[in-house]
C-alpha positions as CSV (number, residue, x, y, z in Angstrom):
1,M,16.7,-1.7,-85.2
2,S,18.0,-3.1,-82.0
3,S,21.4,-4.7,-81.9
4,K,22.2,-8.4,-81.2
5,R,23.4,-7.3,-77.7
6,D,20.0,-5.6,-77.0
7,H,18.2,-8.6,-78.2
8,H,20.3,-10.9,-75.9
9,K,19.7,-8.6,-72.9
10,K,15.9,-8.7,-73.6
11,K,16.0,-12.4,-73.9
12,Q,17.9,-12.7,-70.6
13,A,15.4,-10.4,-68.9
14,N,12.5,-12.5,-70.0
15,R,14.1,-15.8,-69.0
16,P,12.5,-17.4,-66.0
17,I,14.4,-17.1,-62.7
18,L,15.3,-20.5,-61.2
19,A,16.3,-20.3,-57.6
20,T,15.8,-22.5,-54.6
21,G,16.8,-22.8,-50.9
22,S,18.4,-20.0,-49.0
23,E,19.8,-18.4,-52.2
24,G,16.3,-18.3,-53.7
25,I,14.7,-16.8,-50.5
26,A,17.4,-14.1,-50.5
27,L,16.7,-13.3,-54.1
28,A,12.9,-13.3,-53.6
29,I,13.2,-11.0,-50.5
30,R,15.4,-8.6,-52.5
31,R,12.8,-8.5,-55.3
32,H,10.1,-8.1,-52.8
33,Q,11.8,-5.1,-51.1
34,E,12.4,-3.5,-54.5
35,G,8.6,-3.6,-55.1
36,Q,8.8,-6.4,-57.7
37,V,6.0,-8.4,-55.9
38,Q,5.0,-10.5,-58.8
39,E,8.6,-11.6,-59.5
40,A,9.2,-12.3,-55.8
41,A,6.1,-14.5,-55.7
42,K,7.4,-16.5,-58.6
43,V,10.6,-17.2,-56.8
44,Y,8.9,-18.1,-53.5
45,R,6.9,-20.7,-55.5
46,Q,10.0,-22.1,-57.0
47,V,11.5,-22.5,-53.5
48,L,8.2,-24.2,-52.4
49,A,8.3,-26.5,-55.4
50,Q,11.6,-27.9,-54.0
51,K,10.7,-27.6,-50.3
52,P,6.9,-27.4,-49.7
53,D,7.3,-26.8,-45.9
54,H,9.8,-23.9,-46.2
55,G,8.3,-21.6,-43.5
56,D,9.8,-18.3,-44.8
57,A,8.7,-19.0,-48.3
58,L,5.2,-19.8,-47.2
59,H,5.1,-16.7,-45.0
60,F,6.4,-14.2,-47.6
61,L,4.4,-15.7,-50.4
62,G,1.3,-15.1,-48.3
63,V,2.3,-11.5,-47.8
64,A,3.0,-11.2,-51.6
65,E,-0.4,-12.7,-52.5
66,H,-2.1,-10.2,-50.2
67,Q,-0.3,-7.4,-51.9
68,L,-1.4,-8.7,-55.3
69,G,-5.0,-8.6,-54.2
70,R,-5.4,-12.3,-53.6
71,S,-6.1,-12.3,-49.8
72,E,-7.9,-15.6,-49.5
73,S,-4.9,-17.3,-51.2
74,A,-2.6,-15.3,-48.9
75,L,-4.4,-16.7,-45.9
76,R,-3.9,-20.3,-47.1
77,Y,-0.1,-19.7,-47.3
78,I,0.1,-17.9,-44.0
79,D,-1.8,-20.7,-42.3
80,R,0.6,-23.2,-43.7
81,A,3.5,-21.1,-42.5
82,I,2.0,-21.1,-39.0
83,E,1.9,-24.9,-39.0
84,V,5.6,-24.8,-39.8
85,L,6.5,-21.8,-37.6
86,P,3.9,-21.7,-34.9
87,E,5.8,-19.4,-32.6
88,H,6.9,-16.8,-35.2
89,P,5.2,-13.5,-34.1
90,D,5.6,-11.9,-37.6
91,V,3.6,-14.6,-39.2
92,H,0.7,-14.1,-36.7
93,N,0.9,-10.3,-37.1
94,N,0.7,-10.6,-40.9
95,R,-2.2,-13.0,-40.6
96,G,-3.9,-10.3,-38.5
97,N,-3.2,-7.7,-41.2
98,I,-4.9,-9.9,-43.9
99,L,-7.9,-10.7,-41.7
100,K,-8.4,-7.1,-40.8
101,Q,-8.3,-6.2,-44.5
102,L,-11.0,-8.8,-45.1
103,G,-13.1,-7.3,-42.3
104,R,-12.7,-10.4,-40.1
105,I,-12.0,-8.3,-37.0
106,D,-12.4,-11.0,-34.3
107,E,-9.9,-13.3,-36.0
108,A,-7.6,-10.3,-36.7
109,E,-7.6,-9.4,-33.0
110,A,-6.8,-13.0,-32.0
111,A,-3.9,-13.1,-34.5
112,Y,-2.5,-9.8,-33.1
113,R,-2.9,-11.0,-29.5
114,R,-1.0,-14.2,-30.4
115,A,1.8,-12.1,-31.9
116,V,2.0,-9.9,-28.8
117,D,2.0,-13.0,-26.5
118,L,4.9,-14.4,-28.4
119,R,6.8,-11.0,-28.4
120,P,5.3,-8.6,-25.8
121,D,7.5,-5.7,-27.0
122,D,6.4,-6.0,-30.6
123,V,5.4,-2.4,-31.3
124,N,3.9,-3.1,-34.7
125,A,1.6,-5.9,-33.5
126,L,0.7,-3.8,-30.5
127,C,-0.2,-0.9,-32.7
128,N,-2.3,-3.2,-34.9
129,L,-4.1,-4.5,-31.9
130,G,-4.9,-0.9,-31.0
131,T,-6.4,-0.2,-34.4
132,V,-8.7,-3.2,-34.0
133,R,-9.8,-1.9,-30.6
134,R,-10.5,1.5,-32.2
135,E,-12.5,-0.1,-35.0
136,R,-14.6,-1.8,-32.3
137,G,-15.3,1.6,-30.7
138,E,-13.2,0.7,-27.6
139,L,-11.5,4.0,-27.8
140,E,-10.1,4.2,-24.2
141,A,-8.5,0.7,-24.7
142,A,-7.2,1.8,-28.1
143,I,-5.6,4.9,-26.6
144,A,-4.0,2.9,-23.8
145,T,-2.5,0.5,-26.4
146,F,-1.1,3.3,-28.6
147,R,0.4,5.0,-25.5
148,E,2.0,1.6,-24.6
149,V,3.5,1.5,-28.1
150,I,4.9,5.0,-27.8
151,S,6.4,4.2,-24.3
152,L,8.3,1.3,-26.0
153,E,9.2,3.3,-29.1
154,P,8.6,7.1,-28.9
155,G,9.4,7.5,-32.6
156,H,6.7,5.1,-33.8
157,A,4.9,7.5,-36.2
158,P,1.8,5.2,-36.9
159,A,1.1,4.9,-33.2
160,W,1.1,8.7,-32.9
161,Q,-1.2,9.0,-35.9
162,N,-3.6,6.3,-34.6
163,L,-3.5,7.9,-31.1
164,G,-4.6,11.2,-32.7
165,N,-7.5,9.6,-34.5
166,A,-8.7,7.9,-31.3
167,L,-8.4,11.1,-29.3
168,G,-10.2,13.0,-32.0
169,A,-13.1,10.4,-31.9
170,L,-13.4,11.3,-28.1
171,N,-13.5,15.0,-29.0
172,Q,-10.1,15.5,-27.2
173,F,-9.1,17.7,-30.0
174,E,-6.1,19.6,-28.6
175,D,-4.4,16.3,-27.6
176,A,-5.4,14.8,-31.0
177,L,-3.7,17.7,-32.8
178,A,-0.6,17.3,-30.7
179,A,-0.4,13.6,-31.6
180,H,-0.9,14.3,-35.3
181,R,1.8,17.0,-35.3
182,E,4.2,14.6,-33.7
183,A,3.3,12.0,-36.3
184,M,4.1,14.5,-39.0
185,R,7.3,15.5,-37.3
186,L,8.4,11.9,-37.2
187,S,7.3,11.1,-40.8
188,P,7.4,14.4,-42.7
189,K,7.3,12.8,-46.1
190,S,4.2,10.7,-45.4
191,A,1.0,11.8,-47.2
192,D,-1.0,10.2,-44.4
193,S,0.5,12.6,-41.9
194,Y,-0.7,15.6,-43.8
195,R,-4.1,14.0,-44.6
196,H,-4.9,13.2,-40.9
197,L,-3.6,16.5,-39.5
198,G,-5.6,18.5,-42.1
199,A,-8.7,16.4,-41.3
200,M,-8.3,17.1,-37.6
201,Y,-8.0,20.9,-38.2
202,Y,-11.1,20.7,-40.3
203,A,-13.0,18.8,-37.6
204,I,-12.5,21.6,-35.1
205,G,-13.3,24.3,-37.7
206,R,-9.8,25.6,-38.3
207,I,-10.2,25.6,-42.1
208,D,-7.3,28.0,-42.8
209,D,-4.9,25.7,-40.9
210,A,-6.3,22.7,-42.8
211,S,-5.7,24.6,-46.0
212,E,-2.1,25.3,-45.1
213,I,-1.5,21.6,-44.3
214,Y,-3.0,20.5,-47.6
215,R,-0.8,23.1,-49.4
216,Q,2.3,21.6,-47.8
217,W,1.1,18.1,-48.7
218,F,0.5,19.3,-52.3
219,A,4.0,20.9,-52.5
220,L,5.5,17.6,-51.4
221,F,3.4,15.5,-53.6
222,P,2.1,17.6,-56.5
223,S,0.5,14.7,-58.3
224,D,-1.5,13.6,-55.3
225,P,-5.2,13.9,-56.2
226,Q,-6.4,14.0,-52.6
227,A,-4.2,17.0,-51.8
228,R,-5.4,18.9,-54.9
229,H,-9.1,18.2,-54.2
230,L,-8.9,19.1,-50.5
231,I,-7.2,22.4,-51.2
232,A,-10.0,23.3,-53.5
233,A,-12.6,22.1,-51.0
234,C,-11.1,24.2,-48.2
235,T,-10.3,27.4,-50.2
236,G,-13.2,27.4,-52.6
237,Q,-10.7,28.0,-55.4
238,Q,-10.6,26.0,-58.7
239,V,-13.4,23.8,-57.4
240,P,-14.2,21.0,-59.9
241,E,-17.7,20.2,-60.9
242,R,-17.2,16.8,-59.4
243,A,-14.4,15.0,-57.6
244,S,-11.8,13.5,-60.0
245,D,-11.8,9.7,-60.6
246,A,-8.3,9.6,-59.1
247,Y,-9.4,11.3,-55.9
248,V,-12.3,9.0,-55.4
249,R,-10.4,5.8,-56.3
250,E,-7.5,6.6,-54.1
251,A,-9.5,7.8,-51.1
252,F,-11.8,4.7,-51.1
253,N,-9.1,2.2,-51.8
254,Q,-7.5,3.5,-48.6
255,F,-10.8,3.4,-46.7
256,A,-12.1,0.0,-47.9
257,A,-10.7,-2.1,-45.0
258,S,-12.3,0.0,-42.3
259,F,-15.3,1.4,-44.2
260,D,-18.0,-0.7,-42.7
261,S,-16.8,-0.4,-39.1
262,S,-16.2,3.3,-39.5
263,L,-19.7,3.9,-40.8
264,A,-21.2,1.8,-38.1
265,R,-19.6,4.1,-35.5
266,L,-21.0,7.1,-37.4
267,Q,-24.5,5.6,-37.3
268,Y,-24.7,5.6,-41.1
269,R,-28.4,5.4,-42.2
270,A,-28.5,5.8,-46.0
271,P,-28.9,2.1,-46.8
272,S,-31.7,1.6,-44.3
273,L,-33.4,4.9,-45.4
274,I,-33.4,3.6,-49.0
275,A,-34.7,0.2,-48.0
276,D,-37.6,1.7,-46.1
277,A,-38.5,4.0,-49.0
278,L,-38.4,1.0,-51.4
279,S,-40.7,-0.9,-49.2
280,E,-43.2,2.0,-49.2
281,I,-43.1,2.2,-53.0
282,L,-43.0,-1.4,-54.0
283,G,-44.9,-3.1,-51.1
284,D,-45.3,-6.8,-51.8
285,S,-44.8,-6.5,-55.6
286,D,-42.6,-9.1,-57.3
287,A,-38.9,-8.5,-57.5
288,M,-37.7,-6.3,-60.4
289,P,-35.9,-8.0,-63.3
290,A,-32.8,-5.7,-63.0
291,V,-31.6,-3.5,-60.2
292,L,-28.3,-1.4,-60.1
293,D,-26.5,-0.4,-57.0
294,A,-24.7,2.6,-58.4
295,G,-21.6,3.3,-56.3
296,C,-22.0,0.1,-54.3
297,G,-18.9,0.5,-52.2
298,T,-18.5,-2.5,-49.9
299,G,-22.1,-3.6,-50.7
300,L,-23.9,-2.3,-47.6
301,C,-27.0,-1.8,-49.7
302,G,-26.7,-5.2,-51.4
303,P,-28.5,-7.4,-48.8
304,L,-31.3,-4.8,-48.6
305,L,-31.8,-4.6,-52.3
306,R,-31.5,-8.4,-52.9
307,P,-35.2,-9.1,-52.1
308,H,-36.3,-6.6,-54.7
309,A,-34.1,-7.8,-57.6
310,R,-34.0,-10.9,-59.7
311,H,-30.7,-9.6,-61.1
312,L,-28.6,-7.3,-58.9
313,A,-25.6,-5.5,-60.3
314,G,-23.2,-3.2,-58.6
315,V,-20.6,-0.8,-59.8
316,D,-18.0,1.3,-58.1
317,L,-14.8,3.1,-59.0
318,S,-12.7,1.6,-56.2
319,E,-11.5,-1.9,-56.8
320,K,-10.8,-2.4,-53.1
321,M,-14.4,-1.6,-52.3
322,V,-15.7,-3.9,-55.0
323,E,-13.5,-6.7,-53.5
324,R,-15.3,-6.2,-50.2
325,A,-18.7,-6.1,-51.9
326,R,-17.9,-9.4,-53.7
327,E,-17.3,-11.1,-50.3
328,R,-21.0,-10.5,-49.4
329,S,-22.1,-12.9,-52.3
330,V,-25.3,-11.0,-52.9
331,Y,-24.6,-9.5,-56.3
332,D,-25.1,-11.2,-59.6
333,R,-22.6,-8.9,-61.2
334,L,-20.0,-6.4,-59.9
335,E,-17.8,-4.1,-62.0
336,V,-15.1,-1.6,-61.3
337,A,-16.0,1.5,-63.4
338,E,-16.7,5.2,-63.3
339,L,-20.4,5.6,-62.8
340,T,-21.2,8.1,-65.6
341,E,-19.2,6.1,-68.1
342,F,-20.9,2.9,-67.0
343,L,-24.4,4.2,-67.3
344,G,-23.6,5.6,-70.7
345,R,-22.8,2.2,-72.2
346,K,-26.6,1.4,-72.7
347,S,-25.8,-2.3,-72.6
348,E,-28.4,-2.9,-70.0
349,R,-31.6,-1.3,-68.8
350,Y,-32.8,-1.3,-65.2
351,Q,-36.1,-1.0,-63.4
352,L,-34.4,0.6,-60.4
353,I,-31.1,2.4,-59.9
354,V,-30.1,3.1,-56.3
355,S,-27.2,5.3,-55.2
356,A,-26.4,5.7,-51.5
357,D,-24.1,8.7,-50.7
358,T,-22.3,8.4,-54.0
359,L,-23.5,11.6,-55.6
360,V,-22.0,13.6,-52.7
361,Y,-18.8,13.4,-54.9
362,F,-20.6,15.1,-57.7
363,G,-21.4,18.8,-57.7
364,A,-23.1,19.2,-61.1
365,L,-25.7,16.5,-61.6
366,A,-27.0,17.2,-65.1
367,E,-25.0,14.6,-66.9
368,I,-25.2,11.8,-64.4
369,S,-29.0,12.4,-64.1
370,K,-29.4,12.2,-67.9
371,R,-27.3,9.0,-68.1
372,A,-29.4,7.4,-65.3
373,A,-32.6,8.3,-67.1
374,Q,-31.3,6.7,-70.3
375,A,-30.2,3.5,-68.4
376,L,-33.7,3.0,-66.9
377,Q,-36.6,1.3,-68.5
378,P,-39.7,3.5,-69.0
379,E,-41.4,4.1,-65.6
380,G,-38.2,2.9,-63.9
381,F,-37.1,4.4,-60.5
382,L,-34.1,6.3,-59.4
383,M,-33.4,6.6,-55.7
384,F,-30.4,8.3,-54.0
385,T,-29.1,10.2,-51.0
386,V,-27.1,13.4,-51.0
387,E,-26.1,16.0,-48.4
388,R,-28.4,18.9,-47.9
389,S,-27.7,22.6,-48.6
390,S,-29.8,25.7,-48.6
391,E,-30.3,28.3,-51.4
392,I,-28.5,30.9,-49.3
393,D,-25.4,28.7,-48.8
394,A,-25.5,27.3,-52.4
395,P,-27.0,29.8,-54.8
396,E,-25.8,27.7,-57.8
397,G,-27.6,24.7,-56.4
398,Y,-24.6,22.9,-55.0
399,R,-21.4,23.6,-53.1
400,I,-18.3,21.8,-51.9
401,H,-17.4,21.5,-48.3
402,P,-13.9,21.4,-46.6
403,H,-14.3,17.6,-46.1
404,G,-14.3,17.3,-49.9
405,R,-18.0,16.3,-50.4
406,Y,-20.7,18.3,-52.1
407,S,-24.2,19.3,-50.9
408,H,-27.2,20.2,-53.0
409,T,-30.4,22.3,-52.7
410,R,-33.8,20.8,-53.1
411,G,-34.7,23.2,-55.9
412,Y,-31.6,22.2,-57.9
413,L,-32.3,18.5,-57.5
414,L,-35.9,18.8,-58.6
415,D,-34.9,21.0,-61.6
416,V,-32.0,18.9,-62.8
417,L,-34.0,15.6,-62.6
418,C,-37.0,17.2,-64.4
419,R,-34.7,18.3,-67.2
420,A,-33.3,14.7,-67.4
421,G,-36.7,13.3,-68.0
422,F,-37.9,12.3,-64.5
423,S,-41.2,13.1,-62.9
424,G,-42.9,12.7,-59.6
425,T,-39.6,13.6,-57.9
426,S,-39.6,13.9,-54.1
427,A,-36.8,15.1,-51.9
428,R,-37.3,14.1,-48.3
429,E,-35.3,15.7,-45.5
430,V,-33.2,13.0,-43.6
431,T,-30.2,12.7,-41.5
432,L,-27.5,10.5,-43.0
433,R,-24.8,9.9,-40.3
434,K,-22.9,11.6,-37.6
435,E,-19.7,13.6,-38.2
436,A,-17.8,15.3,-35.4
437,G,-20.6,14.3,-33.1
438,K,-23.3,16.1,-35.2
439,W,-25.9,14.7,-37.6
440,V,-25.3,15.3,-41.3
441,D,-28.4,16.7,-43.0
442,G,-29.4,15.1,-46.3
443,W,-32.0,14.5,-48.9
444,L,-33.6,11.1,-49.8
445,V,-34.5,11.6,-53.4
446,T,-37.0,9.4,-55.4
447,A,-37.8,10.0,-59.1
448,R,-39.4,8.1,-61.9
449,V,-38.7,8.2,-65.6
450,A,-41.6,10.0,-67.2
451,R,-40.9,9.2,-70.8
452,V,-38.3,7.5,-72.9
453,P,-35.4,10.1,-72.8
454,S,-33.8,11.4,-75.9
455,S,-30.3,10.1,-76.6
456,Q,-29.2,13.6,-77.8
């Protein structure tokens, strides 16, 4: 049993914090810096209850709300802070960060420009402005901006990293490698440094060097699922049958803010390929009662599927991606869940399941195919894209690549879907997007449930 002293301590810890004014702000900032974001937000609100126009409390509560996943609420506080502190560059810079996360690139750029106008040597705002330019595909302008940051602060690791990414996008690989090495030298305990340098080695075909960088990353962060997965992908050793939930969740949470713009630069075609194939199959038929976007990501397929669905559901493992999908306002239901588990619930049956470039994170497809068949109504359709492999390169039917994704052979796809209860399966050769300047070969697969599958 706990002592009276322990009980008293627990009671004290649970007691609400009451703080206002400069003392309250100092306490909130301390909590915020310690990572206690929820507690910091409570104190900021207490300060604002006493003084609604406290600029710092409005500003930092906006930052906290964004960190807690409430970005629209964050913007409201930041905008109020700007009314109180119109010439505070940090408020404009943080406004840009939130807008960029929301995909509102034009507004983000305007906020960063305002921050730079107010403080021209603000290296963080300048660097952020460079990332917006890079997302727009204005690579030369982005490079010039990152070099300006470095001239002002040579030890600015994010600027070196962003410079490396922009140079790599222009195929200036040696300069890109040099920039990434400098970023890692400046920030040797940053997982991002290893991830970006390893990716650049992979992009130019130096797989052994990429493997070594990933091993160093794993040695520093042995619980990092991305490091573990990419080592397996590069070495071909201890390759999992599918990417782990942790790997997929972490990778796509990081990628969510720039996902749409990045894929636009890569001329990503999977959603339009699926939409065209659906039009061929369905013609002018009525919308289906229930359609599932399996691995919906930020919802790129959503607007294309909406005309074919009376009820459109989406599921994805990344909560950040689902947040972006929700902003499109085209889905009737969105859920954060692992796809195999979600399909296995049998709580809803669909007439159509679509999956654009999600199964590239699965090697073995037997279980997910079986679950998809069981989640479809009789005569329901399954349509998905995966990357293409040959029987010579993938004698087992699938293989992992150094970038961490899997590719599949046509024979494997037809066989595994047949065993799951599908018929009339077609696998059409397509190109999915560009990577390192080259088209990625893929399959556009369409199948139909031939019978009511067994639950065994």
